[in-house]
C-alpha positions in Angstrom: -50.9 113.8 -243.9 -53.3 115.7 -242.8 -51.6 116.7 -239.6 -48.5 117.6 -241.3 -50.1 119.9 -243.7 -52.3 121.7 -240.6 -49.0 121.9 -238.7 -47.1 123.6 -241.8 -50.2 126.0 -242.3 -50.2 127.1 -238.8 -46.5 127.5 -238.9 -46.9 130.2 -241.6 -50.3 131.6 -240.3 -49.8 132.0 -236.2 -47.3 135.1 -236.6 -49.6 136.4 -239.0 -52.4 135.9 -236.4 -50.3 137.1 -233.6 -49.0 140.2 -235.2 -52.8 141.1 -236.3 -53.2 143.6 -233.6 -50.0 145.8 -234.4 -46.8 145.9 -232.6 -46.2 149.0 -229.9 -42.6 150.0 -229.8 -43.2 152.3 -226.9 -44.1 149.3 -224.3 -47.3 150.7 -223.6 -48.4 151.5 -220.0 -45.0 149.5 -218.7 -42.9 151.9 -221.1 -44.7 155.0 -219.6 -44.0 153.9 -216.2 -40.8 153.3 -217.2 -40.1 156.6 -218.9 -41.8 158.4 -216.1 -39.3 156.7 -213.6 -36.4 157.3 -215.6 -37.4 161.0 -216.1 -38.3 161.7 -212.5 -34.6 160.3 -211.5 -32.9 162.3 -214.2 -34.8 165.6 -213.4 -35.5 165.5 -209.9 -33.8 162.8 -207.7 -30.2 163.1 -208.8 -30.0 166.9 -208.5 -31.8 166.4 -205.2 -29.4 164.3 -204.1 -26.3 166.1 -205.5 -27.6 169.3 -203.5 -27.1 167.4 -200.6 -24.1 166.1 -201.0 -22.7 169.7 -201.9 -24.0 171.1 -198.6 -22.7 167.9 -196.5 -19.1 169.0 -198.5 -19.6 172.7 -197.3 -20.5 171.5 -194.0 -17.1 169.2 -193.7 -15.4 172.8 -195.1 -17.0 174.6 -192.2 -16.1 172.0 -189.5 -12.4 171.6 -190.7 -11.4 175.5 -191.3 -13.5 177.2 -189.0 -15.2 175.1 -186.1 -11.7 172.8 -186.2 -9.3 175.6 -185.6 -7.3 174.5 -182.8 -9.7 171.1 -182.1 -7.8 167.9 -183.8 -11.1 166.2 -183.3 -13.3 168.4 -185.1 -10.7 168.8 -187.8 -10.8 165.0 -188.2 -14.5 165.1 -188.4 -14.7 167.5 -191.3 -11.8 165.9 -193.2 -14.0 162.8 -192.7 -17.3 164.3 -193.7 -15.5 166.0 -196.8 -14.0 162.6 -198.2 -17.4 160.9 -197.7 -19.1 163.8 -199.7 -16.5 163.3 -202.4 -17.4 159.3 -202.5 -21.3 160.1 -202.7 -20.5 162.6 -205.4 -18.5 160.0 -207.4 -21.4 157.7 -206.9 -24.0 159.8 -207.7 -22.2 160.4 -211.0 -21.9 156.9 -211.6 -26.0 156.5 -210.7 -26.6 159.3 -213.1 -24.6 157.7 -216.2 -26.4 154.3 -215.8 -29.6 156.1 -215.5 -28.8 157.9 -219.0 -27.4 154.7 -220.6 -30.8 153.1 -219.7 -32.7 155.9 -221.0 -30.8 156.5 -224.1 -30.5 152.3 -224.9 -34.1 152.0 -224.4 -35.2 154.7 -226.4 -37.1 156.0 -223.4 -35.5 159.5 -223.2 -37.8 162.8 -223.7 -39.0 165.9 -222.3 -42.5 165.4 -221.2 -44.2 162.9 -219.1 -47.3 161.6 -220.4 -50.8 160.1 -219.1 -50.7 163.1 -216.4 -54.2 164.2 -215.4 -54.8 167.7 -216.2 -56.8 170.2 -214.8 -59.1 172.1 -217.1 -60.2 175.5 -215.8 -63.3 176.6 -217.3 
């Protein structure tokens, strides 16, 4: 009988003891790391990849229209490069959407990166 009472009492007291420290909805250090990775991907990585894709597309246009004036092989190379760059744009936009979906659904969206050491100049 005593074991049942202790079991029932612990059933009600364990959640109280477990949450005694408090709940941190930001995720702590792991949440900061994940937020920093997502912010880096949104603000730096994806625009950089889009820029490279744009340059590849422009280079394909240059090869198709200017260098490939009479040369069918260069026209085909330029056309192939433009098609691959267009497919790359679509994939980049899909990746951008997935990153934004993760950022917004987990509540990690923000404009600042936390826990970066700062240099104080006297």
